[in-house]
NUGUZA-255984 format. One line per field, with one value per residue (C-alpha): x, y negated, z negated; residue number from 1. Coordinates in Angstrom, 1 decimal. Layout:
// NUGUZA-255984
u [X/...]
v [Y/...]
w [Z/...]
nr [NUM/...]
***
This chain:
// NUGUZA-255984
u [-20.9/-23.9/-26.1/-30.2/-32.6/-35.4/-38.3/-37.9/-40.4/-43.0/-44.7/-46.7/-48.1/-51.2/-51.6/-54.4/-56.9/-59.2/-60.8/-63.5/-65.4/-68.0/-65.9/-64.8/-68.5/-68.3/-65.3/-65.5/-68.2/-68.2/-70.2/-69.5/-71.0/-69.2/-65.9/-66.4/-67.8/-65.0/-62.0/-63.2/-62.0/-64.3/-61.5/-57.9/-55.4/-53.8/-50.7/-50.9/-49.2/-45.9/-46.0/-43.5/-42.6/-39.7/-42.0/-44.2/-41.5/-40.2/-43.3/-43.4/-39.7/-39.9/-42.8/-40.8/-37.7/-39.8/-41.5/-37.9/-36.6/-33.5/-32.1/-31.8/-28.2/-27.7/-29.0/-26.2/-28.4/-31.6/-33.1/-36.4/-38.6/-40.5/-42.1/-42.4/-39.2/-39.1/-36.7/-34.7/-31.4/-30.8/-32.3/-35.3/-33.4/-30.7/-33.4/-34.9/-31.2/-30.8/-34.5/-33.9/-30.2/-29.0/-25.3/-23.0/-20.0/-19.7/-19.9/-23.2/-25.2/-25.5/-28.7/-30.2/-33.6/-35.1/-37.6/-39.8/-43.1/-45.8/-43.1/-40.7/-41.0/-40.7/-37.5/-36.1/-36.7/-34.9/-32.1/-31.7/-31.7/-28.7/-26.7/-27.8/-26.5/-23.1/-22.5/-21.7/-24.7/-26.6/-29.7/-31.7/-34.2/-36.8/-39.1/-42.1/-43.0/-45.5/-47.3/-49.3/-51.5/-49.0/-48.8/-52.6/-54.6/-57.9/-60.0/-59.4/-62.0/-60.5/-57.0/-57.3/-59.6/-57.3/-54.4/-53.7/-50.5/-48.9/-45.9/-44.8/-41.4/-39.6/-36.5/-34.4/-32.0/-29.6/-30.4/-28.9/-32.1/-33.8/-36.6/-36.7/-36.7/-36.3/-37.0/-37.8/-37.7/-38.6/-39.1/-40.4/-39.8/-41.7/-45.0/-44.1/-46.7/-49.8/-48.7/-46.5/-46.1/-44.4/-42.7/-39.2/-37.2/-35.2/-33.4/-35.3/-38.9/-41.1/-41.6/-44.2/-46.9/-46.0/-49.1/-50.1/-51.8/-53.0/-54.7/-56.7/-57.7/-54.6/-53.0/-55.5/-54.7/-51.0/-50.9/-53.2/-51.2/-47.6/-48.7/-50.0/-46.8/-44.5/-46.3/-46.1/-42.1/-41.6/-43.6/-41.7/-38.3/-39.2/-40.6/-43.9/-47.7/-50.1/-51.7/-48.3/-48.8/-50.5/-51.0/-51.0/-50.2/-50.3/-50.2/-53.0/-54.2/-57.8/-59.9/-60.7/-56.8/-56.5/-59.4/-58.3/-54.8/-56.0/-58.5/-55.6/-53.6/-56.6/-56.3/-59.3/-59.9/-59.9/-56.1/-55.4/-54.3/-56.6/-56.6/-57.1/-60.7/-59.2/-55.9/-56.1/-53.2/-50.4/-47.7/-44.7/-46.1/-48.9/-47.4/-45.9/-48.8/-51.0/-48.2/-48.3/-52.0/-51.9/-49.1/-50.4/-54.2/-52.9/-53.6/-50.0/-47.9/-44.4/-43.7/-46.1/-45.5/-46.2/-46.2/-45.8/-46.0/-46.1/-46.6/-46.2/-45.1/-42.2/-43.4/-41.9/-42.9/-41.9/-42.8/-40.7/-41.8/-40.8/-41.1/-42.3]
v [20.9/19.5/18.9/18.6/18.3/20.3/19.8/22.9/22.0/19.2/18.4/15.5/14.5/12.1/10.7/11.9/8.8/8.6/5.4/5.6/2.7/3.1/2.2/-0.6/-2.0/-3.0/-5.2/-7.2/-8.1/-4.8/-1.5/1.9/1.3/-1.9/-0.4/2.9/1.4/-0.9/1.2/4.7/4.8/6.7/7.0/6.1/7.5/5.1/5.6/5.7/3.2/5.4/6.5/5.1/5.5/7.7/10.0/10.3/11.3/13.7/15.9/15.4/16.5/19.4/20.6/20.1/21.8/25.0/25.2/24.8/27.1/24.7/24.2/20.3/21.1/22.1/18.5/16.6/12.9/11.7/8.5/7.4/4.8/2.5/-1.0/-0.3/0.5/1.3/-1.7/-4.4/-1.8/0.9/2.2/4.6/7.2/7.1/7.6/10.3/12.0/11.9/13.3/16.2/16.8/16.8/17.5/18.4/20.3/18.6/15.0/13.1/13.6/10.3/8.6/5.0/3.4/2.1/-0.7/-1.0/-1.3/1.4/2.1/3.4/6.9/6.8/4.6/6.9/9.9/8.6/7.5/11.1/12.6/10.5/11.2/15.0/14.6/13.3/16.9/16.1/16.7/20.0/19.6/16.1/14.7/12.0/10.7/7.9/6.9/4.0/2.5/-0.1/-0.7/-2.6/-5.3/-5.8/-8.8/-6.6/-9.6/-9.9/-7.4/-7.9/-6.3/-4.3/-1.5/-0.6/0.8/3.6/5.3/8.9/10.3/12.5/14.4/16.6/18.6/18.2/21.6/21.5/23.4/24.2/23.7/20.1/19.9/15.8/15.2/11.4/8.3/5.0/2.0/-1.6/-4.8/-8.5/-10.8/-13.6/-11.9/-12.0/-14.1/-11.9/-9.4/-10.0/-9.9/-13.6/-13.3/-13.2/-13.1/-16.5/-17.3/-14.2/-15.6/-14.7/-17.4/-17.5/-14.9/-11.0/-9.8/-8.5/-10.9/-10.1/-11.5/-8.4/-9.1/-10.1/-7.0/-4.7/-6.4/-6.1/-2.4/-1.3/-2.5/-1.7/2.4/2.7/1.2/3.3/6.5/5.8/5.4/8.6/10.6/9.0/9.4/13.0/13.7/14.5/14.4/13.4/16.6/18.6/16.7/18.8/16.6/12.8/11.5/7.6/5.5/5.9/2.3/1.9/4.4/2.0/1.3/5.2/5.8/2.8/4.2/7.7/6.1/4.2/7.6/9.8/11.8/13.4/12.7/16.3/16.2/13.5/13.9/11.5/11.7/7.7/8.8/10.4/8.7/5.2/3.0/4.2/2.6/4.7/7.6/8.2/10.0/12.4/13.0/13.6/15.9/17.8/17.9/19.5/21.9/23.5/23.5/25.7/23.0/22.0/25.5/26.0/25.3/22.8/19.2/16.3/12.6/10.4/6.8/3.7/0.0/-2.2/-5.5/-7.0/-6.4/-3.2/-0.1/3.1/6.7/10.2/13.1/16.5/20.1/21.9]
w [28.7/28.4/25.4/24.8/22.2/21.6/19.2/16.7/14.3/12.9/10.0/8.5/5.2/4.2/0.8/-1.2/-1.5/1.3/2.2/4.2/6.2/4.0/0.7/2.4/2.8/-0.9/-0.4/3.2/5.2/7.2/7.9/9.2/12.5/12.9/12.4/14.3/17.2/17.8/16.7/16.4/12.7/10.3/7.3/6.2/3.7/0.9/-0.8/-4.6/-6.5/-7.5/-3.6/-1.1/2.4/1.1/-0.7/2.3/4.6/2.2/2.1/5.7/6.5/3.9/6.3/9.4/8.2/7.1/10.7/12.2/9.8/9.2/5.6/4.5/3.9/7.5/9.0/10.8/10.8/9.4/11.3/9.8/11.7/9.4/9.1/5.4/3.8/0.1/-0.5/1.2/1.2/1.0/4.0/3.9/5.5/2.6/-0.1/1.8/2.3/-1.4/-2.2/0.4/-1.0/2.6/2.6/5.4/5.0/1.5/2.8/3.2/6.2/8.3/7.8/9.0/9.5/12.8/12.9/15.9/14.5/16.0/18.6/15.8/16.3/20.1/19.4/16.9/18.8/21.6/19.7/18.2/21.6/22.7/19.5/20.4/24.1/22.6/21.4/17.9/16.3/15.6/13.9/13.6/11.2/12.8/10.7/10.8/7.3/6.7/3.7/5.6/2.7/0.9/4.1/4.2/3.5/2.3/2.2/6.1/7.8/11.1/10.5/7.0/8.2/10.9/9.2/6.7/5.2/6.3/7.6/10.6/11.2/13.7/13.4/16.8/17.7/20.1/23.2/26.4/28.5/28.4/25.5/25.6/29.5/29.5/27.1/28.3/26.0/26.6/24.2/24.8/22.0/23.7/22.1/18.8/17.7/18.4/16.0/12.9/9.2/9.0/5.4/4.5/1.3/0.6/-2.7/-4.4/-3.5/-0.8/2.0/4.4/4.3/4.3/5.2/8.6/11.0/14.6/17.7/18.6/22.4/22.9/21.6/23.1/27.0/26.4/24.8/27.4/30.3/28.9/27.9/31.5/33.0/30.9/31.1/35.2/34.5/32.9/35.4/38.2/36.4/36.5/39.8/38.0/38.9/36.2/36.6/35.0/31.8/29.5/26.4/25.9/22.7/22.6/19.3/17.7/17.2/18.6/20.2/23.0/23.7/24.1/26.0/28.4/28.7/29.6/32.4/33.7/34.1/35.4/32.3/31.0/26.9/26.5/27.3/24.8/21.3/19.2/15.1/14.7/13.4/10.3/10.1/11.3/12.5/10.7/12.6/13.1/11.8/14.1/17.0/14.9/12.8/15.8/17.4/14.2/14.2/17.5/17.0/13.9/15.4/18.2/20.9/21.8/22.7/23.8/27.2/27.7/28.6/26.2/26.9/23.8/24.1/21.8/21.5/18.4/17.5/18.9/21.4/21.5/23.5/25.1/26.1/25.8/27.8/26.2/27.2/23.8]
nr [1/2/3/4/5/6/7/8/9/10/11/12/13/14/15/16/17/18/19/20/21/22/23/24/25/26/27/28/29/30/31/32/33/34/35/36/37/38/39/40/41/42/43/44/45/46/47/48/49/50/51/52/53/54/55/56/57/58/59/60/61/62/63/64/65/66/67/68/69/70/71/72/73/74/75/76/77/78/79/80/81/82/83/84/85/86/87/88/89/90/91/92/93/94/95/96/97/98/99/100/101/102/103/104/105/106/107/108/109/110/111/112/113/114/115/116/117/118/119/120/121/122/123/124/125/126/127/128/129/130/131/132/133/134/135/136/137/138/139/140/141/142/143/144/145/146/147/148/149/150/151/152/153/154/155/156/157/158/159/160/161/162/163/164/165/166/167/168/169/170/171/172/173/174/175/176/177/178/179/180/181/182/183/184/185/186/187/188/189/190/191/192/193/194/195/196/197/198/199/200/201/202/203/204/205/206/207/208/209/210/211/212/213/214/215/216/217/218/219/220/221/222/223/224/225/226/227/228/229/230/231/232/233/234/235/236/237/238/239/240/241/242/243/244/245/246/247/248/249/250/251/252/253/254/255/256/257/258/259/260/261/262/263/264/265/266/267/268/269/270/271/272/273/274/275/276/277/278/279/280/281/282/283/284/285/286/287/288/289/290/291/292/293/294/295/296/297/298/299/300/301/302/303/304/305/306/307/308/309/310/311/312/313/314/315/316/317/318/319/320/321/322/323/324]
***
């Protein structure tokens, strides 16, 4: 018998603190007009000092579980995509498991992290789908959670204005019919230098510079190219035309990248879910945040085809085509 995954519930969480472009004008040499015209961002959410990735993930997960009608005790696997874990180890997924109280038959529910930066949710969702197809799992929680505010240089106006904190989650249920139709993952480590956080722990000390650095133009060109290619790959694998895609949910990095990707696919912006203006770039959380937003406001409905795609440092990129 063949088993499939379907998205049964979505959830998201944004920290209470909102940092607007006007707020940033007082700390770095920038302006609302400069930021918005180049990125499409108006504001971002910033985690409180006592909030960590697992805390954001917990609230998003609880909302997804409620939407799916699944109890935490019925989860059979937890996967968290994050670039900003609570600590070196244990994994943020294990910390989340404890906070959720997720147990299965008296045994701990398996839990682990995936690190693929802004493609993290796509990687995690693909991994979860493959586990589901093995037939061993019934309900899988997949989360993207980030506190990027902790790895930013707040004096660098070219990067600090781009990112925010948040979490998004989905619950996958076993299904007899495909919900996740196909997934396509890629990586090319030769481009690592154009987007990275070049720091590490060595002898109890931080070596290198553990803050985000980016070559913006190079990232833009690379992202537009591979997002267009992987979208075409997903369509070809499913023998589908672009017109059959109801919604495109790209990684929410920059409105110009989103617009350029939609143009390459011949998709009107009316069919693109964009939340970058309110959330900024939340890395692995951006796609599930946008998905939950559109599910809850009624745009995305059962039976529709949704193409989710992401690209991030590594470089990693990928796409997942889903029937809701």
